[in-house]
N, C-alpha and C positions, 0 to 999 in steps of 0.2 A: 464309520457307518455316521450318517448325518440323522438332526432330529425325525427330519420325515420318514428315512427308510426306516430307522430303528423302530418305531410306531408301526410302519406300516406291516412290517414283518410279525409283531405283536398280533396286530389285528387281521391278519391270513392268517396266520396258525390256530386263533380262535375260530375263525369262519371253517378249516380245515380238518379241526379237531372233530373224533366224534364219541358221545354228540358234540354237536357242533355250539359253540357258546352263543351264537346269532345266526343266522342267516344271510345277514347284511349288515354293514355300515357303512356311513359318515364321518369322517375327524375333518374338525378343524383346528388351527393352531392357528391365532391373530396377534399380534402384538405389535399397539399403537396402531402406526399407518403404515407397517409392512407392509409386502405381499403377501396376505394369508397363504398358510399353508394345507389344501386339499385333496381328500384323499376318499375315492367312493369303492366299492365293492362289493360280491355278491348278489342276491336276489330280494327284492324289494317285495317278491311274491315268488313264492316257493311251493307252499301247498295250497291244497282245497278242502272242502268239507271233510269231517274226518279226520286232517292231516294226511290225507293221502298227496304222494311228491306231484307236482304235475309234470306230464310231459316239458320237453326242452321248450316249446316253440309257442308252451302257454305262459311259462314263468317271467318276469319281467325283473330286467337288470335295476340295482340299484344306482342311481347318480347323485351327483352333487346338489341336484336341482329336485331331488327325493324328500317329499313331506314325511315327515312320520308325527306320530304320535305323542304328545312331550309328556302324557301323564302328570305326575306330581311334581316336574317344571311347573306346572301352570300355577303350584302355589307362589311362587316370585314374583309371577305378575300380578297375583290379586294382592300380596305384599304392598308392592309397588304403589295401584290405586288406592289399598287403604293409605298408605304416607300421600300423597297425592290430598285428599279428603282432610287430612293433619293439617298440611300447611294451608289449604283455605280455610280451616277454621272450623271445618264440619264437624269433624272424629276427636276426641281426645281419649290416647292412646290406655290411661289411665279410669277409663271411664267404667260403669260396670255394662256389661250389653243388653241389660233389659231397661238402660237409658236408650236405648237406640230399638229397641224389638219388646214392648213389657211380653210378650207372650213368651220368652224365652225364662227357661224355667228354674234359674240358679242365679240368685241376685249377686252372689259373691265371685263369681266369674268377669273378669273385663278383658277388653277389647286386646291389651297385651297377653295376657294368658292365651287367650285365641292364637297370637301370634308365637307365641313359645314353647308353646302346645305343654303348658303347663296350667291347661285347666280341671285336667284330673278323667276328663271323658275318655268314652273308650276310643278304639283303634278305629272302630269302621262297624257298620249296622249292614244288611242284607238290603236295603232298601228297595233293590229291583224285585227279592220275594218275598217281601213278609207284605207289602203295603203296596195297596192297589193304585193311587195316584201318586201326581207331584206334590198335591196338598199337603195332603196322609204322610208321604215321606219327609216333607219339611218340616211337620209338624211332631216325628216322630223325633228328627234332628233335635227341636229345637225344645222339644220338652223333653229329654234323656236324662236325669239325673247323672252326674259325677259318679264314677268307681273311685276315686281316690278326691282326697280335702284338694279342692281348687286353691294353686300355690306352692301343694306342697311335692311332689314328683316333676318329671319330665317323661310324658308318655303321647309319644306323635302319635295325632290323630286328626282322618280325613274331616272328622265333624265341625273343626274347628275352624277347619278353612272353607267349609261350606257355609257353616253361621258367620262367617266373617264373607263369603259373598253376601249371602242374604243382607245382611248391614251395609254395606254400601249400595246394592240395590235401595234398599229404602233410603239411606241419607239422598242419595243422586235423583232418584226417581227417574233411573234406566237400566235397564240390562245390563248384566256384567260382561256379556259378551263388546256392548257397545262403549263402554266404561273404558275396556281393555286395547278396543282400535281409535278410539280417541284419543286416549290416555299415554298411549305407547306405543303402538305397531303404527297407527301414521306418524306421528313426530316423528320416531325412529326408519320411516320408509322400509319396514315390517311386508312387503307385500306376499310374503308366501305362510302369514301366521296368524292364525285366527282361531275361532271353536267352527264345526260343523262344518270343515272344507271344502268347496267347490268342485275344485278339481280330481276329484278321486282319483285319476287314471295316471294323478304322482302320489299318489299316497302308499305309503309300505303297508301291509295287510298284518294281522296283527295274530290274535287271537281265535281259534276254531271253539266259539259259544256255541254252540247249536243246543249245551246243554238248559239256556238261558234262550232258544229260538229264536238265536239269532246266528247260525253257521259261522263261516271263518269272516270275520270282521275288517272291513277297509271301507276306509273312509267316515267310519262311524268310530267314539269315544270307547276307546278297550275298557277302560273300570266301567264293573254295574251298575255304579252309583247313578255316577254322573250322567249315563246311558238313560237311566231311569228317571234321572231329572230333567230331561230333554237335553242332552249335552252339553251346556252348558254350568260350569258347577265353579266355587273356588278350587276346588283340589285337586280337580283332573277334568280335561275338555280340549284344550288348548293344539293343536296341531302346529308344527313350522318346520322350517331346513335348519342345515347347520349353522349358514350363513346367517341366516335372519339371528338366530339365540346369538351366535360369539358378536354380533350389533350389539344386542343385547344386555350384554356381558363386555362389551366395553364402550357404551354409557355409565352403567357404574362403574368400573377404573375412573371412567373422566370425571366422577364426581354428580355424576347424576345429567350428564347432557340437559338435553331439551324435555327428561320426562320428569325430575326428580332435582331436590339442592343436594347441596353435599353434605350439610347437615342429617336429611335423611338418608341419604347410605350409611352415612356411619351408625345412624341408630339399625339398620337394618342387618348391617355384617360387623355387627358388635355385639359380644356380649359375656355372659356366664357359661365355660368350657364351651360346649361344643353346637351350643345353638343362638344362635341371632334371634331379629323378628322375621321369622320366613325363612331365612336362610342358614345354609348349615354351615358351620367353623370348624377350618382344620381337621377334617372329616379321611382322617389319613385311608381309612380302609379301602375309599376310592378315589380319592385323590394325591395319595402316595408323599412324595416329599414335599409335591406342591404345597400340600398340611404344613408345614415348617414355614412357610414365610408369610402367613396371616391367610391363608386360601379360602374363600367362602363359597356355596354352589348348593346343586341340588340334585338328585339324581331324579329318574321316573322308572317305576315300577314297568312299564315294560322295552326299559334298554338307555334311557337316555338318559344325557348327562350333562351341569355344565358346570367348569368349575372358574374360578376367576382370583387370580394370585396379581395382589399389587405388588411383591419384590420381582418379579419378575416382568410384569403388564403383559402378560401374558392371560390369553381368556383359551380355556381347552374342552372342545364341543365333541361329546362323544353321540350320536346318534345311530341305534341300531333298533330291529325288532325282535328280541330275542325271546318274546312271547309266542314266535310264529313256529311251528303251529298252536305249540302249548306251553304255558309257563313249568313247566317242571324240568328244563336244561340247566344246566350249569351254572353260578351267579356267573355275572357281567364287572364284578370291583375287580378281581385281581386282574382281568384286561384297564380296567379305568387306573387304576394304583398301577401298574407300568408304564401307561404313557403317562403321567401325574412325575413316575419317576424320571422316565426320557427328559423329558418337556422341562423339567427339575434341573438334570443335568446336563443339559446344552444351554440352558440361559444363563446360569448362574457363576 
């Protein structure tokens, strides 16, 4: 059984399991200039409001061109924009956030702490529920006191990347979606990647968020905090295809390609233990055996993942809508790790 056949068997088993791990998936494995391996299966749209199974003729099949809500994979794009501003001399990672945002509450927190999640800020806030406007929500993030001393512990926090996104917009004088478009998606030719997608008919549905007055979410960001901030934020909100995300991964593997210097890529993808700047390092829980070769990447809550492995020169993208119709299903990590094992075994 070759690499693709073995990976397809794992994915098909996840779709067919009861309960299904995810209703649809698109896999791309790309290695330098070799022909990418692609596989798409399942339904990008399978359920309606209330989680009701749609009739067969109302479902939408996933294809290689299906656009998925990338969720926290957005953080990697935010990190790249930050390094671009460092290269231009606009940012200093060692500088305190208050140097760029005087309204920020904690002078001990630096930009680097935001990127490697050592700020001490808590993981998240119910911005959509407890604050009434975008300004109030951002003020709540920027004035939040850390729950741990800055620099003392690693606590993964959306507040870090929301704050960093505000810093980037303030320094550049442009919204984050414009920065990502000009700095990443246009230079790399990522024609199906961006915030607030226009091609809703190509977008995979995510969760029934009737509890937030949204119904079945499709074409809008799944993350409630990003949604409450207008759909553009440093921690979540980006949509894209598997091929586009693989191209982004290849740019990193190529030392930054047209978007970053090689030294910036090194800073982003190296660090102490499992944490680089924005990127996660050697995370066996979802990278499988690829973690042994110094792989880096990230996952998204909606069921997405990117793994870049400098040892095999492979980029592995698995996009799913595992939160469709709700977030209570099995974890995707065993599937991700199994695919990592297959790729590592086939290419090493």
